C-alpha positions in Angstrom: 55.3 27.6 -27.9 57.2 28.6 -31.0 56.1 31.4 -33.6 55.6 28.4 -36.2 53.0 26.9 -33.5 50.9 30.3 -34.0 50.5 30.2 -37.8 47.2 31.2 -39.1 46.1 32.4 -42.1 42.9 35.2 -42.5 40.6 36.9 -40.2 41.5 40.5 -38.9 44.3 42.1 -39.3 47.0 42.8 -36.6 48.8 45.9 -36.4 50.9 46.8 -39.4 52.4 50.3 -40.0 55.4 50.9 -42.2 57.7 53.3 -41.5 57.4 55.2 -44.9 54.9 55.3 -47.7 52.8 57.1 -50.3 49.3 58.5 -48.9 46.2 56.6 -50.1 45.3 58.6 -53.5 42.0 59.7 -53.0 40.6 62.6 -54.7 41.6 65.9 -53.1 37.9 66.3 -52.3 37.1 63.6 -50.0 35.6 62.9 -46.5 36.8 60.8 -43.9 34.3 59.1 -41.3 34.6 56.3 -38.4 33.5 53.3 -41.0 32.3 52.8 -44.5 28.7 52.2 -43.0 29.0 55.4 -41.2 30.3 57.1 -44.8 27.3 55.8 -46.2 25.0 56.8 -43.8 26.1 60.4 -43.5 25.5 60.3 -47.6 22.1 58.8 -47.4 21.3 61.3 -44.8 22.9 64.0 -47.0 21.2 63.1 -50.2 17.6 63.1 -48.3 18.3 66.4 -47.3 19.9 68.2 -50.2 18.8 66.0 -53.1 15.3 65.0 -52.0 16.2 61.3 -51.9 12.8 59.3 -51.0 14.1 55.5 -52.1 17.6 53.7 -51.9 17.7 50.8 -54.4 20.6 48.2 -53.4 21.6 45.0 -54.9 20.2 41.9 -53.7 23.8 40.4 -53.1 24.9 43.1 -50.8 26.3 42.9 -47.1 23.1 43.1 -45.0 24.5 44.9 -42.1 25.4 47.9 -44.5 21.4 47.6 -45.8 20.8 47.6 -42.2 22.9 50.8 -41.3 20.7 53.0 -43.5 17.4 51.6 -43.3 16.3 53.8 -40.6 16.9 57.0 -43.2 15.2 55.7 -46.2 13.0 53.0 -47.6 15.0 50.6 -49.2 14.3 48.3 -52.6 16.6 45.3 -53.6 17.1 44.8 -57.3 18.4 41.3 -58.4 22.0 41.9 -59.0 25.1 39.8 -58.1 28.9 39.4 -58.5 28.0 37.2 -61.5 24.9 38.9 -62.9 22.3 39.6 -63.9 23.2 42.8 -64.9 20.2 44.3 -63.8 19.4 48.0 -63.6 16.7 49.0 -61.2 13.7 51.0 -62.4 15.1 53.9 -60.2 13.4 57.6 -60.8 14.6 61.1 -60.3 14.7 61.5 -56.4 16.1 58.0 -55.9 19.5 56.8 -55.2 20.9 53.3 -56.4 24.2 51.8 -54.9 26.0 49.1 -57.2 28.9 47.2 -55.8 32.6 46.8 -57.1 32.4 42.9 -56.4 35.7 41.8 -55.1 37.4 44.6 -57.0 35.7 44.3 -60.3 34.0 47.5 -62.2 30.6 47.8 -61.5 27.7 47.6 -63.5 26.6 51.0 -63.4 23.0 51.9 -64.2 22.3 54.0 -67.3 18.8 55.3 -66.8 19.9 58.8 -66.0 17.5 59.7 -63.6 18.4 58.3 -60.3 21.9 59.4 -58.8 24.3 56.6 -58.5 26.4 55.4 -55.3 29.0 52.9 -55.7 30.8 50.8 -53.0 34.1 50.1 -53.7 35.2 48.7 -50.3 37.0 45.7 -51.9 39.2 47.9 -53.8 39.2 51.5 -53.0 42.0 52.5 -55.1 41.4 50.7 -58.3 41.7 52.3 -61.3 38.8 51.0 -63.4 37.2 53.6 -65.8 33.2 54.0 -65.9 31.8 55.1 -69.4 28.9 56.5 -67.3 30.5 59.0 -64.6 28.7 58.1 -61.0 27.6 60.7 -58.5 29.3 59.4 -55.3 31.8 56.7 -54.2 32.1 55.2 -50.8 34.4 52.5 -49.3 35.1 50.7 -45.9 38.7 51.2 -45.4 39.3 48.2 -42.7 39.1 45.4 -45.3 42.0 46.2 -47.4 44.1 48.4 -45.0 45.5 47.6 -41.8 43.5 50.1 -39.8 41.3 49.8 -36.7 38.5 52.0 -38.4 37.7 54.5 -41.3 35.4 55.2 -44.3 35.5 57.3 -47.0 33.3 59.2 -49.6 33.7 61.1 -52.6 32.1 62.4 -55.7 34.0 61.6 -59.2 31.5 64.5 -60.6 32.7 66.8 -58.1 29.2 67.0 -56.3 29.0 68.5 -53.1 29.8 65.9 -50.0 28.4 65.3 -46.9 29.5 67.4 -43.8 32.6 66.1 -41.7 31.7 64.9 -38.4 34.1 65.1 -35.3 35.4 62.0 -33.8 32.7 61.1 -31.2 33.7 59.6 -27.7 31.8 56.2 -28.4 33.7 55.9 -31.5 37.3 56.6 -30.5 36.5 54.0 -27.6 35.4 51.3 -30.2 38.6 52.5 -32.3 40.7 52.1 -29.6 39.6 48.4 -28.7 40.1 47.7 -32.3 43.6 49.1 -32.3 44.6 47.5 -28.9 43.4 43.9 -30.6 45.6 44.3 -33.5 48.6 45.2 -31.5 47.9 42.2 -29.1 47.4 40.1 -32.3 50.8 41.1 -33.7 52.3 40.4 -30.3 50.6 36.7 -30.0 51.6 35.9 -33.8 55.3 37.1 -32.8 55.1 34.9 -29.9 54.4 36.7 -27.0 52.5 35.5 -24.0 49.5 36.8 -24.9 45.9 35.6 -24.5 44.2 34.8 -27.9 40.7 34.7 -26.3 41.3 38.3 -24.9 42.0 40.1 -28.0 39.2 38.1 -30.0 37.1 39.6 -27.5 38.3 43.3 -28.0 37.8 42.8 -31.8 34.3 41.5 -31.2 33.4 44.5 -29.0 35.0 46.9 -31.5 32.7 45.0 -34.1 29.6 45.6 -32.2 30.6 49.2 -31.5 30.7 50.1 -35.3 27.0 49.1 -35.4 26.1 52.2 -33.7 23.9 54.6 -35.8 25.9 57.6 -34.7 28.3 59.3 -37.3 31.5 59.9 -36.1 35.0 61.2 -37.8 37.5 58.9 -38.4 40.4 58.3 -35.3 43.3 60.2 -35.1 45.7 56.8 -35.9 43.9 55.7 -38.8 43.7 59.3 -40.4 47.6 59.6 -39.8 48.2 56.2 -40.8 46.6 56.7 -44.3 49.6 59.3 -44.8 52.2 56.3 -44.5 50.4 53.3 -45.5 51.9 52.4 -49.0 48.5 51.8 -50.5 49.4 51.1 -53.9 52.1 48.8 -53.2 49.7 46.6 -50.7 47.3 46.5 -53.5 49.8 45.3 -55.6 50.8 42.4 -53.1 47.4 41.6 -52.6 46.5 40.8 -56.4 50.0 39.0 -56.8 48.9 36.7 -53.9 45.4 36.3 -55.3 46.9 35.0 -58.6 49.5 33.2 -56.9 47.1 31.0 -54.9 44.3 30.9 -57.5 47.0 29.1 -59.8 47.6 26.6 -56.9 43.9 25.9 -56.7 42.7 25.3 -60.3 41.3 22.4 -61.5 40.0 21.0 -58.5 36.8 18.9 -58.6 33.6 20.6 -57.8 35.2 24.1 -57.4 35.4 27.2 -59.4 38.4 29.6 -58.4 38.0 33.2 -59.0 41.5 35.0 -58.5 40.4 38.8 -57.8 41.9 42.1 -56.8 40.2 41.6 -53.4 41.4 37.7 -52.8 40.3 34.4 -54.0 36.7 33.4 -54.2 35.7 29.7 -54.1 32.6 28.7 -55.7 31.6 25.2 -54.8 29.2 23.1 -56.6 26.8 23.1 -53.4 26.3 24.7 -50.1 27.2 21.4 -48.1 30.6 21.0 -49.7 31.2 24.8 -48.9 30.6 24.4 -45.5 32.3 21.5 -45.1 35.5 22.8 -46.5 35.3 25.9 -44.4 34.9 24.1 -41.2 37.9 22.0 -41.9 39.9 24.9 -42.8 39.0 26.6 -39.7 40.1 23.2 -37.8 43.9 24.2 -39.5 43.7 27.7 -38.6 42.8 29.0 -41.9 39.9 31.6 -41.2 37.9 32.1 -44.9 35.1 34.7 -45.0 31.5 34.2 -45.8 30.6 37.1 -48.3 27.8 37.1 -47.6 25.3 35.4 -45.2 22.0 37.0 -46.9 18.2 37.3 -45.9 16.5 34.6 -47.6 13.2 36.1 -47.3 13.9 39.2 -49.6 16.9 37.7 -51.4 16.3 36.1 -55.1 16.8 32.1 -55.2 20.0 32.7 -57.6 21.3 35.1 -55.5 20.8 33.4 -52.1 22.3 30.3 -53.7 25.4 31.5 -54.6 25.8 33.4 -51.4 25.6 29.8 -49.7 28.2 28.1 -52.2 31.0 31.2 -51.5 34.1 30.8 -49.9 36.3 34.1 -49.6 40.4 33.5 -48.7 42.4 36.2 -47.8 45.6 37.1 -49.9 46.8 40.5 -48.1 50.3 41.3 -47.5 50.5 39.3 -44.3 51.2 36.4 -46.5 54.1 35.1 -48.3 54.2 32.6 -51.0 54.8 29.7 -48.9 52.1 30.8 -46.6 49.8 30.4 -49.8 51.3 27.1 -50.9 50.6 25.9 -47.5 46.8 27.2 -47.9 46.7 26.0 -51.4 48.1 22.1 -50.7 45.9 22.0 -47.7 42.8 22.7 -49.8 44.0 20.3 -52.7 44.1 17.6 -50.0 40.8 18.1 -48.2 39.1 18.4 -51.6 41.0 15.2 -52.6 39.7 13.3 -49.3 36.4 14.7 -49.8 36.1 13.4 -53.4 37.6 10.1 -52.4 35.1 9.7 -49.9 32.3 10.8 -52.2 33.4 8.3 -54.8 33.6 5.6 -52.0 29.9 6.5 -50.8 29.0 6.5 -54.4 30.2 3.0 -54.9 28.5 1.7 -51.7 25.2 3.0 -52.8 25.7 1.3 -56.3 26.7 -1.7 -54.9 23.7 -1.7 -52.7 21.3 -1.2 -55.7 22.9 -3.9 -57.2 21.9 -6.3 -54.2 18.5 -4.7 -53.9 17.8 -5.5 -57.5 
């Protein structure tokens, strides 16, 4: 089997660690944790204790696993907000906290009530330089979504407020990070043509993901802490954005799909959920692994946000992919969409002919 036989696009990072780089430009005062969920959990526990937080407002269009990770600490109330509106501000009061999101790297809509404290999730672009007219109280992020790390989350305060305390690396978390790092190394070897069992490292990725659901807050692993000092975060971001613009340009004009090129990657917004699901499965069959951001709980999600979540597909555009890789993905999607449109057209023509016969 040659290296080209193992080509794929998307999914989890393999091991990537440049020999030199510039440290991630986080503020001098920041705190690192084992994951983004742990960073938020540490912050919510701290806010409950130090600021008397008694309620947490979260957007309706938001990762359900993140919400679940803190739901035992504070009551959670969802407000109607998503990546394309509405620009809703929850009715939050003193002693409450509001989470808002930098969706796919876009500047967040920051509530301006001035009573509740505001937390921004910048996971989709942790080192973005977007300005905010209203200073936010806290910022947090998962680092694994944009950087090739087995674990890691960060929290800081743009207003210089005290941060939650550091946590030592926990034994269970280090085992989880070890599984993730092992999977990343094995995936790198597999993609390079080594005799590696793909199912084996996928099982390790799954086990690591399950381990990160632990409610225990841990410090970051030594590997990820030191990798942050050498990963060229700004250059990785620049490449991701350039790739997103490149792929987005290749996909514009497709019928039934609105293309959104963002700093986090490319989002495909389909006219209906069926078309999204058909395209997703067809891409997976061709070793392109898009993501669903996110599968929202229908019982608590406003209809418009739920509908949007069922029509969205995310395509990775990080540093792993060359222009040729993205051209290949773009051509694949165009061909699949062309075949789908042709099939739909023929089905429509057949239905119209049947109606004429019946008439």
